[in-house]
C-alpha positions as CSV (number, residue, x, y, z in Angstrom):
1,M,13.5,-24.7,13.8
2,N,16.2,-24.1,16.4
3,E,17.0,-27.8,16.4
4,V,17.5,-27.7,12.6
5,M,19.8,-24.7,12.9
6,A,21.9,-26.6,15.5
7,I,22.3,-29.5,13.1
8,W,23.3,-27.2,10.3
9,A,25.8,-25.5,12.6
10,E,27.6,-28.8,13.1
11,W,27.4,-29.9,9.5
12,I,28.1,-26.6,7.6
13,K,31.0,-24.5,8.7
14,P,31.4,-21.8,6.0
15,S,34.1,-19.2,6.4
16,A,31.6,-16.4,6.8
17,G,29.6,-18.3,9.4
18,L,26.2,-20.0,9.5
19,P,24.2,-16.7,9.6
20,T,25.5,-15.9,6.1
21,V,24.0,-19.2,4.8
22,Q,20.7,-18.5,6.6
23,W,20.4,-15.0,5.3
24,S,21.4,-15.9,1.8
25,M,18.8,-18.6,1.5
26,L,16.1,-16.4,3.2
27,L,16.8,-13.5,0.7
28,A,16.7,-16.0,-2.2
29,V,13.3,-17.2,-1.1
30,A,12.1,-13.6,-0.6
31,A,13.2,-12.6,-4.0
32,L,11.4,-15.5,-5.6
33,T,8.3,-14.9,-3.6
34,G,8.3,-11.2,-4.3
35,H,8.4,-11.9,-8.1
36,L,5.6,-14.5,-7.9
37,V,3.2,-12.3,-5.9
38,L,3.7,-9.5,-8.4
39,R,3.5,-11.9,-11.4
40,Y,0.4,-13.8,-10.3
41,A,-1.5,-11.5,-8.0
42,G,-0.5,-8.0,-9.1
43,I,0.6,-7.3,-5.5
44,P,3.8,-5.3,-4.9
45,K,7.0,-7.4,-4.2
46,V,7.3,-5.9,-0.8
47,V,4.3,-7.9,0.4
48,G,6.2,-11.1,-0.7
49,Y,9.4,-9.9,1.1
50,S,7.5,-9.2,4.3
51,A,5.5,-12.5,4.2
52,V,8.8,-14.5,3.9
53,G,10.4,-12.5,6.7
54,A,7.3,-12.9,8.9
55,F,7.1,-16.6,8.3
56,A,10.8,-16.9,9.2
57,G,10.3,-14.8,12.4
58,F,7.3,-16.8,13.6
59,A,9.2,-20.1,12.9
60,G,12.0,-19.0,15.2
61,F,14.6,-17.7,12.8
62,T,17.7,-16.7,14.9
63,G,19.5,-14.6,12.4
64,A,18.1,-11.3,13.7
65,A,18.3,-10.7,17.4
66,W,16.2,-8.0,19.1
67,P,17.0,-5.3,20.0
68,L,19.1,-4.6,16.9
69,Q,22.7,-3.8,17.3
70,G,26.0,-4.1,15.5
71,T,25.9,-5.1,11.8
72,G,22.1,-5.6,11.7
73,L,21.4,-2.1,13.1
74,F,23.9,-0.5,10.7
75,L,22.4,-2.3,7.6
76,L,18.9,-1.2,8.6
77,E,20.2,2.4,9.1
78,L,22.0,2.3,5.7
79,G,18.9,0.9,3.9
80,V,16.6,3.5,5.4
81,A,19.2,6.3,4.7
82,V,19.4,5.2,1.0
83,V,15.6,5.3,0.6
84,L,15.2,8.6,2.4
85,F,18.0,10.2,0.4
86,E,16.2,9.2,-2.8
87,A,12.8,10.5,-1.3
88,G,14.4,13.8,-0.2
89,G,15.8,14.2,-3.7
90,R,12.2,14.3,-5.1
91,I,11.1,17.3,-3.0
92,P,11.7,20.7,-4.6
93,L,11.3,23.3,-1.9
94,R,10.2,25.8,-4.5
95,W,7.0,23.8,-4.8
96,F,5.9,24.9,-1.3
97,R,6.2,28.6,-2.3
98,H,3.8,28.0,-5.2
99,N,1.5,25.6,-3.2
100,P,2.0,26.3,0.6
101,M,-1.2,24.2,1.4
102,V,0.8,21.1,0.8
103,L,3.0,22.0,3.8
104,V,-0.1,22.8,5.8
105,Q,-1.6,19.4,4.8
106,S,1.6,17.7,6.0
107,L,1.6,19.5,9.4
108,A,-2.1,18.9,9.9
109,E,-2.0,15.1,9.2
110,S,1.1,14.6,11.4
111,A,-0.2,16.7,14.3
112,L,-3.6,15.0,14.2
113,T,-2.0,11.6,14.0
114,F,0.0,12.3,17.2
115,F,-3.0,13.6,19.1
116,F,-5.5,11.0,17.9
117,V,-3.2,8.1,18.7
118,Y,-2.0,9.6,22.0
119,W,-5.6,10.2,23.2
120,T,-6.8,6.8,22.1
121,L,-4.0,4.9,23.9
122,T,-4.3,6.9,27.1
123,F,-8.1,6.5,27.0
124,L,-7.5,2.7,26.9
125,G,-5.4,3.0,30.1
126,M,-1.9,3.1,28.7
127,R,0.7,5.1,30.6
128,E,1.5,8.5,29.1
129,A,5.2,7.7,29.1
130,V,4.5,4.8,26.7
131,A,1.6,6.4,24.7
132,E,3.6,9.5,23.8
133,P,6.5,7.6,22.0
134,L,3.9,5.4,20.2
135,A,2.0,8.4,19.1
136,L,5.3,9.9,17.7
137,L,6.0,6.7,15.9
138,A,2.6,6.6,14.3
139,M,3.3,10.0,12.6
140,A,5.8,8.3,10.3
141,A,4.5,6.9,7.0
142,S,6.9,4.7,5.0
143,P,8.5,6.2,1.9
144,A,10.3,2.9,1.5
145,V,7.2,0.9,1.1
146,L,5.4,3.5,-1.0
147,S,8.4,3.9,-3.3
148,R,8.4,0.1,-4.0
149,V,4.6,0.2,-4.6
150,I,5.1,3.1,-7.1
151,M,7.9,1.2,-8.8
152,D,6.0,-2.0,-9.1
153,T,2.7,-0.4,-10.3
154,R,4.6,2.0,-12.5
155,A,2.5,4.8,-11.1
156,S,2.7,8.5,-11.8
157,G,0.4,11.4,-11.2
158,P,-0.7,14.0,-8.6
159,V,-1.9,11.5,-6.0
160,T,1.3,9.5,-6.2
161,E,3.5,12.5,-6.0
162,R,1.6,14.1,-3.1
163,A,1.5,10.9,-1.1
164,M,5.3,10.5,-1.5
165,V,5.9,14.1,-0.4
166,L,3.6,13.9,2.6
167,S,5.1,10.5,3.6
168,T,8.6,11.9,3.4
169,L,7.7,15.0,5.4
170,S,5.9,12.9,8.1
171,T,9.0,10.8,8.4
172,L,11.2,13.9,8.8
173,Y,9.0,15.0,11.8
174,A,9.0,11.5,13.3
175,L,12.8,11.1,13.0
176,T,13.4,14.5,14.6
177,F,11.0,14.2,17.6
178,C,11.5,10.5,18.2
179,S,15.3,10.7,18.2
180,A,15.1,13.6,20.6
181,R,12.5,11.9,22.8
182,A,14.7,8.8,23.0
183,G,17.4,10.9,24.5
184,M,15.0,12.1,27.3
185,M,13.5,8.7,28.2
186,N,15.1,8.7,31.6
187,T,14.7,12.4,32.4
188,A,11.9,13.5,34.7
189,D,10.3,16.9,35.2
190,Q,11.2,18.3,31.8
191,S,10.9,22.1,31.2
192,L,10.3,23.6,27.8
193,T,14.0,24.2,27.3
194,D,14.7,20.6,28.3
195,T,12.3,19.4,25.6
196,L,13.4,21.7,22.8
197,Y,17.1,21.4,23.3
198,P,17.4,17.7,22.2
199,V,15.2,18.5,19.2
200,A,17.5,21.3,18.1
201,V,20.6,19.1,18.7
202,V,19.3,16.2,16.6
203,L,18.1,18.5,13.8
204,G,21.2,20.7,13.8
205,L,23.7,17.8,13.7
206,S,21.7,16.1,11.0
207,V,21.6,19.3,8.9
208,V,25.4,19.6,9.2
209,V,26.0,16.0,8.1
210,G,23.3,16.3,5.4
211,A,24.8,19.5,4.0
212,G,28.3,17.9,3.9
213,L,26.8,14.9,2.0
214,A,25.0,17.2,-0.5
215,L,28.1,19.3,-1.2
216,A,30.3,16.3,-1.6
217,L,27.9,14.7,-4.1
218,R,27.4,18.1,-5.9
219,S,31.1,18.4,-6.3
220,A,31.4,14.8,-7.6
221,L,28.6,15.3,-10.1
222,R,30.6,18.2,-11.7
223,V,33.2,15.7,-12.9
224,M,31.3,12.4,-13.0
225,S,28.5,11.2,-15.1
226,P,25.2,10.6,-13.1
227,T,24.7,7.4,-15.0
228,S,28.1,5.9,-14.3
229,E,28.4,2.9,-12.0
230,N,31.3,4.7,-10.2
231,T,28.9,7.5,-9.4
232,A,26.5,5.0,-7.9
233,I,29.2,3.4,-5.8
234,L,30.4,6.9,-4.6
235,L,26.8,7.8,-3.7
236,L,26.3,4.6,-1.6
237,A,29.7,5.0,0.1
238,L,29.1,8.6,1.0
239,I,25.6,7.8,2.4
240,A,27.1,5.0,4.5
241,A,29.8,7.3,5.8
242,G,27.3,10.0,6.5
243,A,25.0,7.5,8.4
244,A,27.9,6.4,10.6
245,L,29.0,10.0,11.3
246,A,25.5,11.3,12.1
247,A,24.8,8.4,14.5
248,H,28.2,8.8,16.2
249,F,27.9,12.6,16.9
250,G,24.3,12.3,18.2
251,G,22.3,13.1,15.1
252,S,20.0,10.9,13.1
253,A,21.5,9.0,10.2
254,P,18.3,8.6,8.2
255,L,17.4,12.2,8.9
256,A,20.8,13.4,7.7
257,A,20.3,11.4,4.5
258,L,16.8,12.8,3.9
259,L,18.0,16.4,4.4
260,G,21.0,15.7,2.2
261,G,18.8,14.6,-0.6
262,M,16.6,17.7,-0.2
263,M,19.6,20.0,-0.2
264,L,21.1,18.3,-3.3
265,K,17.8,18.8,-5.1
266,Q,18.1,22.5,-4.4
267,L,21.8,22.7,-5.5
268,N,21.1,20.6,-8.6
269,P,17.4,20.8,-9.6
270,R,17.9,18.5,-12.6
271,P,15.8,15.4,-12.1
272,W,17.7,12.2,-11.3
273,S,16.7,8.6,-11.7
274,W,18.1,7.3,-8.4
275,P,16.9,3.7,-8.5
276,R,18.5,3.2,-11.9
277,Q,21.7,4.8,-10.9
278,M,22.1,2.9,-7.6
279,G,21.3,-0.4,-9.4
280,T,21.2,-3.9,-8.0
281,A,23.2,-3.2,-4.8
282,S,20.5,-0.7,-3.6
283,A,17.7,-3.1,-4.6
284,M,19.2,-5.9,-2.6
285,L,19.8,-3.6,0.4
286,T,16.2,-2.5,0.2
287,M,14.9,-6.1,0.1
288,L,17.2,-7.0,3.0
289,M,15.7,-4.1,4.9
290,F,12.1,-5.3,4.4
291,V,12.9,-8.9,5.3
292,L,14.8,-7.8,8.4
293,V,11.9,-5.6,9.6
294,S,9.3,-8.4,9.3
295,V,11.7,-11.0,10.9
296,V,12.2,-8.8,13.9
297,A,8.6,-7.6,14.1
298,A,7.3,-11.2,14.0
299,Q,9.3,-12.0,17.1
300,A,7.1,-9.8,19.3
301,D,4.9,-11.3,22.1
302,W,1.5,-11.6,20.6
303,S,-1.6,-11.7,22.8
304,G,-5.3,-10.7,22.8
305,Q,-4.6,-7.5,24.8
306,V,-1.8,-6.5,22.6
307,A,-3.9,-7.1,19.5
308,G,-6.6,-4.8,20.8
309,L,-4.2,-2.0,21.4
310,V,-2.5,-2.5,18.0
311,L,-5.9,-2.3,16.2
312,A,-6.8,0.8,18.2
313,L,-3.5,2.4,17.3
314,V,-3.9,1.5,13.6
315,A,-7.5,2.7,13.5
316,A,-6.7,6.0,15.2
317,R,-3.8,6.6,12.9
318,A,-5.8,5.9,9.8
319,L,-8.6,8.2,10.9
320,A,-6.1,11.0,11.8
321,K,-4.3,10.8,8.4
322,I,-7.6,10.9,6.5
323,T,-8.9,13.8,8.6
324,G,-5.6,15.7,8.4
325,V,-5.2,15.4,4.6
326,A,-8.8,16.4,4.1
327,L,-8.5,19.5,6.4
328,G,-5.4,20.6,4.5
329,N,-7.0,19.9,1.1
330,V,-8.7,23.3,0.9
331,G,-6.7,25.4,-1.6
332,S,-4.2,22.6,-2.2
333,G,-5.3,22.0,-5.8
334,A,-6.5,18.5,-5.2
335,S,-10.1,17.1,-5.2
336,W,-11.6,15.5,-2.1
337,K,-11.5,12.0,-3.7
338,Q,-7.8,12.5,-4.4
339,A,-7.3,13.5,-0.8
340,L,-8.8,10.2,0.3
341,W,-6.5,8.2,-2.0
342,V,-3.5,10.2,-0.8
343,S,-4.3,9.4,2.9
344,C,-4.8,5.7,2.0
345,A,-1.4,5.6,0.2
346,M,0.2,6.9,3.3
347,S,-0.9,4.0,5.5
348,P,2.3,1.8,5.5
349,M,4.7,1.7,8.4
350,S,8.0,-0.2,8.1
351,S,11.7,0.3,8.5
352,V,11.8,3.9,9.9
353,A,9.4,3.0,12.6
354,L,11.4,-0.1,13.5
355,L,14.6,1.9,13.7
356,L,12.9,4.4,16.0
357,V,11.6,1.6,18.2
358,S,15.1,0.3,18.5
359,Q,16.3,3.7,19.7
360,F,13.6,3.7,22.4
361,V,14.5,0.2,23.6
362,A,18.2,1.1,23.7
363,A,17.4,4.3,25.7
364,S,15.3,2.7,28.4
365,S,15.3,-0.9,29.7
366,T,11.9,-0.4,31.4
367,L,9.8,1.7,29.0
368,G,11.5,0.5,25.8
369,P,10.2,-3.1,25.8
370,R,6.6,-1.9,26.6
371,I,6.8,0.4,23.6
372,A,8.1,-2.4,21.4
373,S,5.4,-4.8,22.5
374,I,2.8,-2.6,20.8
375,A,4.9,-1.1,18.0
376,L,6.4,-4.3,16.5
377,P,3.0,-6.0,15.8
378,A,1.7,-2.7,14.4
379,I,4.7,-2.3,12.1
380,L,4.4,-5.9,10.8
381,L,0.6,-5.4,10.2
382,M,1.0,-2.1,8.4
383,E,4.0,-3.1,6.3
384,V,1.9,-5.8,4.6
385,L,-1.6,-4.3,4.9
386,G,-0.3,-0.8,4.2
387,A,1.4,-1.9,0.9
388,I,-1.9,-3.5,-0.3
389,L,-3.9,-0.3,0.7
390,S,-1.4,1.9,-1.1
391,T,-1.6,-0.3,-4.2
392,F,-5.4,-0.1,-4.1
393,A,-5.4,3.7,-3.6
394,I,-3.0,4.2,-6.6
395,H,-5.1,2.0,-8.9
396,R,-8.4,3.7,-7.8
397,A,-6.8,7.1,-8.5
398,G,-6.1,5.8,-12.0
399,E,-2.4,6.5,-11.8
400,S,-1.0,3.0,-12.3
401,S,0.1,2.0,-15.8
402,R,0.1,-1.7,-14.8
403,P,-3.3,-3.3,-14.3
404,W,-4.0,-4.9,-10.9
405,A,-4.7,-8.4,-12.2
406,P,-2.9,-11.7,-12.4
407,R,-1.2,-12.6,-15.6
408,P,-1.1,-16.1,-17.0
409,F,2.2,-17.9,-17.0
410,S,2.1,-18.4,-20.8
411,N,2.4,-14.7,-21.3
412,S,5.8,-14.6,-19.5
413,T,8.3,-12.6,-21.6
414,A,11.8,-11.3,-21.3
415,G,10.2,-8.1,-20.0
416,D,8.8,-10.1,-17.1
417,L,12.2,-11.5,-16.2
418,R,13.6,-7.9,-15.9
419,E,11.1,-7.0,-13.1
């Protein structure tokens, strides 16, 4: 593939550069594949996006260098921030006062995920300095993948809502602790103060930026219509500015966006239809994010030993999330069967995990690559397999309004073309 790219570089010299042509064609193929897998197999489009990106990565696609930096890193941060802002805007904090067991459920599944994965990896002989960041990464579910599954299956119901809330909260914990841990990668003999101070700094700066974002949007919504395209442009621009500022001052850009969405929900409880408001620009950014994640993850060094560790991590993570959700299910208002489907719906890993891995690699030139060698294959596996498991769980819970079955081509309608 590199030889083909070299020939193209000599033949095509667009003003924006050859990478623009490569990414444009790759996204076009991903969009077509995503539509086809949903149309013919009933599988969410994100599986098609990930499959195209993985194929390109395995084939030697050179448009996404690892570790991510510059424009690629910013686009990933922006895509994650947009998704997490939307996810945060779905969480009413008043809900936890009426049903505090949901918060207990969230803390239980995240804590067990960390300890189960950490114990499993150290039992298999991995160094604690590598096992601990991987265990923190495993805490994060993927609101990005789950939101696309919900959209494609047209799902709604208690399992769907609880899975989305728990996935968002687990991401909040992972962003806070992983960002702080990345800043301490080269620090030895850490005291309790040394451990808690970076967590407080990351969380505090992210809260400040998130509060500024929420207040700016709340002020704008006083004079602008929430359905206006200008409001959507303002929203994306403010999220982009907030992401850049949070990263510059030492906070977490995705965490600031998530907290900003949660704060805006409290300031303005009225429900918003964020995907419809943000429109095609947000959809394309999200698709780019999924393709970028799979392209990068596919470039990892694959081997039998790595495969064994990846499978052990995935198995420990799955067991921990099922156990944690089940333990917190008492008094939460959900049945045991619903708890099982919720934990299955939380299985995906994707863009947030990749962004955190990139932070670890940038923080340490010795431990970072070893963390990435396990994390990248796990992310690719759980981006694809996790989306399928989430779809299965939502269908088994009876909350999808779209049947999981292929549709014949002859039944294609104008409605299909609008998917």
